[in-house]
C-alpha positions in Angstrom: 125.8 30.5 114.2 124.0 29.2 111.6 122.0 30.5 108.5 118.7 31.7 109.6 117.0 31.7 106.1 117.4 28.3 104.1 118.7 28.9 100.4 115.8 29.0 97.9 115.0 29.7 94.5 114.7 33.5 95.5 118.4 33.4 95.9 121.2 34.2 93.3 123.3 30.8 93.0 125.6 29.6 90.9 126.1 25.8 90.3 123.7 22.9 90.8 121.1 23.0 93.5 122.4 19.4 94.4 125.9 20.1 94.7 127.7 18.3 97.5 128.3 21.6 99.2 126.7 25.1 99.2 128.6 28.4 100.1 126.5 31.3 101.0 128.3 34.7 100.9 126.6 37.9 102.6 128.5 40.6 100.8 128.9 44.3 100.2 129.8 45.6 96.6 132.1 48.7 98.1 133.6 46.5 101.2 137.3 46.2 100.3 137.4 42.8 102.4 134.6 41.5 99.8 136.5 42.8 97.1 139.3 40.7 98.2 137.2 37.8 98.6 135.6 38.0 95.3 139.0 37.0 93.4 139.6 34.1 96.0 135.9 32.9 95.4 136.4 32.9 91.8 139.3 30.7 92.1 137.3 28.3 94.4 134.4 28.1 92.1 136.9 27.2 89.3 138.6 24.5 91.4 135.4 23.0 92.7 133.3 23.5 89.5 129.8 21.4 90.1 130.7 20.4 93.3 129.8 24.0 94.7 126.8 26.0 94.7 127.8 29.5 95.7 125.0 31.9 96.9 125.1 35.7 97.1 123.0 37.7 99.2 123.5 41.5 100.0 124.5 43.0 103.3 125.4 46.6 102.1 127.1 48.3 105.0 125.6 51.7 103.7 127.0 53.8 107.2 130.7 53.0 106.0 130.1 52.5 102.2 127.6 55.2 100.7 127.6 53.4 97.1 127.0 49.9 98.6 123.1 50.2 98.9 122.8 51.5 95.1 125.3 48.9 94.0 123.2 46.1 95.5 119.7 47.9 94.0 121.8 47.7 90.6 122.6 44.1 90.8 118.9 43.4 91.5 117.7 45.5 88.9 120.2 43.6 86.2 119.0 40.3 87.9 115.5 41.3 86.7 116.8 41.3 83.2 119.1 37.8 83.4 122.5 39.6 84.3 122.8 39.4 88.0 126.3 37.6 87.7 127.8 39.8 85.0 126.6 42.8 87.0 127.9 41.4 90.4 131.4 40.7 88.8 131.4 44.4 87.2 130.6 45.9 90.3 133.4 44.1 92.4 135.9 44.7 89.4 135.5 48.3 89.5 134.6 49.0 93.2 137.2 51.4 93.9 135.3 53.6 91.4 131.9 53.1 92.5 129.5 56.0 91.7 126.2 56.2 90.1 127.6 57.2 86.4 129.8 54.1 86.6 126.8 51.7 87.7 124.9 53.4 84.7 128.0 53.1 82.6 128.1 49.3 83.7 124.7 48.8 82.7 125.1 50.2 79.6 128.0 47.7 79.1 126.0 44.7 80.0 123.4 45.7 77.4 120.8 46.4 79.8 117.4 48.1 79.0 118.5 51.3 80.3 115.0 52.9 80.5 113.7 49.9 82.6 116.9 50.1 84.6 116.9 53.5 85.5 113.3 53.2 86.6 114.0 50.5 88.7 116.5 52.4 90.5 114.7 55.6 90.6 111.7 53.9 92.1 113.8 51.9 94.7 111.9 48.6 93.7 114.7 46.4 95.1 115.5 48.1 98.4 112.8 45.7 100.1 114.6 42.6 99.1 117.9 43.8 100.0 116.4 44.8 103.4 115.0 41.1 103.6 118.7 39.9 102.9 120.0 42.2 105.5 117.4 41.0 108.1 118.4 37.3 107.4 122.0 38.3 107.9 121.3 39.7 111.1 119.1 36.9 112.4 122.0 34.6 111.4 124.3 36.8 113.6 126.3 38.4 111.0 128.0 41.7 112.0 130.1 42.5 109.2 131.1 41.6 105.4 132.0 39.3 104.3 130.3 36.7 105.9 130.5 33.0 104.7 128.0 29.9 105.6 129.2 26.4 104.5 126.0 24.0 104.3 124.3 26.8 106.7 127.1 26.8 109.3 129.2 29.7 109.8 132.2 29.7 108.6 134.9 31.9 110.2 138.3 30.6 108.9 140.4 32.1 106.4 138.8 32.9 102.8 141.9 32.5 100.8 141.3 30.2 97.8 143.5 27.5 99.1 142.0 27.3 102.6 138.3 27.8 101.7 138.6 25.1 98.8 140.1 22.5 101.4 137.5 23.3 103.7 134.5 23.0 101.3 136.0 19.7 100.0 136.1 18.3 103.8 132.5 19.4 104.3 131.5 17.8 100.8 133.5 14.7 101.9 132.2 14.3 105.3 128.5 14.8 103.9 129.1 12.0 101.3 130.3 9.7 104.0 
């Protein structure tokens, strides 16, 4: 399996565009496995620093995670106000309590323009962008979350920090050679 949609400026990315290696995650803010991966990915990003570009794409599994779609739309509404990554982190750090009230409280804590944020959520302004991410995941063969791609190739190994960091370093090293 390979990534069907290349990484572009439309994506939410941390790290330099010319980093030696790129890790793409398709995630769901309510998925417990994605929640576990979140902590591991923070360690990976800290270990690799500027040697890694990390990209997050949405794949809310709404049939089993009823708050996932709202959370994804909230992250996009926060992104419109320059706060995607703080909202991303807050959603994962509070995923067991996800609710409309919590999403609103997190937005308030992040200092978002609440009238704009609420209007964006009510209008479902970002639903199409999230559907585009889901379609890209499906075209890439993703069937569950979290799903990872390293430099465009599906990664099916362990996502504990040590194993994933070793794999990313190996790919970056091979690329440099």
